Structure formats: structure tokens, C-alpha cells
C-alpha positions as CSV (number, residue, x, y, z in Angstrom):
1,M,28.5,-49.2,-125.3
2,T,27.0,-45.8,-124.2
3,D,28.0,-42.2,-122.6
4,A,25.4,-42.3,-119.8
5,Q,26.2,-39.8,-117.2
6,P,25.6,-40.7,-113.8
7,E,22.0,-39.5,-113.0
8,Q,21.9,-36.0,-111.0
9,P,19.4,-36.1,-108.2
10,T,16.4,-34.3,-107.9
11,P,16.9,-30.7,-105.7
12,L,15.1,-31.0,-102.4
13,H,13.4,-27.8,-101.3
14,V,15.5,-26.0,-98.4
15,F,14.0,-23.7,-96.0
16,L,15.5,-21.5,-93.2
17,S,14.2,-20.9,-89.8
18,D,13.7,-17.5,-88.8
19,A,16.9,-17.7,-86.8
20,A,19.0,-18.7,-89.7
21,E,17.8,-15.9,-91.8
22,Q,18.8,-13.7,-89.1
23,A,22.2,-15.1,-88.8
24,L,22.4,-15.1,-92.7
25,A,22.0,-11.2,-92.9
26,A,25.0,-11.2,-90.5
27,L,27.3,-12.8,-92.6
28,R,30.3,-10.9,-94.1
29,P,30.6,-11.7,-98.1
30,G,32.9,-14.5,-97.7
31,E,30.7,-16.1,-95.2
32,L,27.5,-15.8,-97.3
33,D,29.1,-17.1,-100.0
34,A,30.1,-20.0,-98.0
35,V,26.7,-20.9,-96.8
36,E,24.8,-20.5,-100.0
37,K,27.6,-23.2,-101.5
38,I,26.5,-25.5,-98.5
39,V,22.9,-24.9,-99.2
40,E,23.0,-25.7,-102.9
41,R,24.9,-29.0,-101.9
42,L,22.4,-30.0,-99.0
43,A,19.7,-29.6,-101.8
44,L,21.4,-32.4,-103.8
45,Y,23.2,-34.3,-101.0
46,P,21.4,-33.8,-97.9
47,R,22.9,-36.3,-95.7
48,L,26.7,-34.7,-95.9
49,G,26.5,-33.3,-92.3
50,I,27.5,-35.2,-89.2
51,P,24.7,-37.1,-87.9
52,V,23.6,-35.4,-84.6
53,P,21.9,-38.3,-82.7
54,G,18.6,-38.1,-80.2
55,G,16.5,-36.8,-82.4
56,T,12.6,-37.1,-81.4
57,D,10.9,-37.4,-84.8
58,P,11.6,-41.0,-86.2
59,E,11.2,-40.0,-89.8
60,V,13.5,-36.8,-89.4
61,D,17.1,-37.1,-89.1
62,D,19.2,-34.0,-87.8
63,Y,22.6,-33.3,-89.1
64,T,25.6,-30.3,-88.7
65,F,27.7,-29.5,-91.7
66,R,30.8,-27.7,-90.6
67,T,33.3,-25.9,-93.2
68,D,37.0,-26.0,-92.4
69,P,38.5,-22.7,-90.4
70,A,38.9,-19.8,-93.2
71,S,42.7,-19.0,-93.8
72,D,42.3,-15.4,-93.4
73,S,39.9,-15.4,-90.2
74,G,40.2,-18.7,-88.6
75,D,36.4,-18.7,-88.5
76,R,34.3,-21.7,-89.9
77,I,31.1,-21.7,-90.5
78,S,28.2,-24.4,-88.9
79,V,24.8,-25.1,-90.5
80,V,22.4,-27.3,-88.2
81,Y,19.4,-28.9,-90.1
82,R,17.1,-31.2,-90.3
83,Y,16.5,-33.7,-93.4
84,H,12.7,-35.0,-93.9
85,E,13.3,-37.3,-96.6
86,G,9.5,-38.3,-96.8
87,M,8.7,-34.5,-97.6
88,A,12.0,-34.1,-99.8
89,S,12.8,-31.1,-97.7
90,V,16.1,-29.9,-95.6
91,F,15.3,-27.0,-92.9
92,V,18.3,-25.2,-91.7
93,T,17.8,-24.2,-88.0
94,W,21.0,-22.7,-87.5
95,I,23.8,-20.9,-89.0
96,I,26.7,-20.3,-86.9
97,A,29.5,-18.5,-87.8
98,G,33.0,-18.1,-85.7
99,P,36.1,-19.7,-84.2
């Protein structure tokens, strides 16, 4: 019997659009921490978000990942992204913070 650990997936490349970079710069520290954790998770598990139907590229899947509302402010973070399996990459198009 072996104590084999489950294999950890190879992290994907995660890219942020200019709009996502601008939104990231405007986040409060707690929101920024949440987004960094989301991006780390998406690099390993890109299909964690809610699928968004209607994409025009059959090789790309669109998703939205949303956090639960924060206990102090009631705000939530939404990360809108595209996953391209063939290119092993995630492209974050929008980061939205608010109620």
C-alpha cells in the first residue's frame, strides 16, 4: 500500500485585461486579498466559476466567479474571465467590487 498524494494540477497562466488591472488598483486591501486568492484558485481550477453561455469562440469558455458578500461591508467580488484550454490560460476581463 502506498501513501500516494492526489496529483496537483499544473497551474495555468492567468492574464488580466487593462480594465481588470485598473479595477485591481482601486480595490481596498480586503478586496485585493480576495481577488488574489480567487486568481490563485483559478490558476489551478479554471472551471470554478459559473458558466456564461453564448460565447462566440468554441475553444473558449466564459465564466463568472463571485464571492459571498463580506460580513463587514456587504460587498462581493465578481471576477469575469475566459478559459482557453488549448492555450492553458485564464484571461480575467473584469473585476467588479460592490453590493
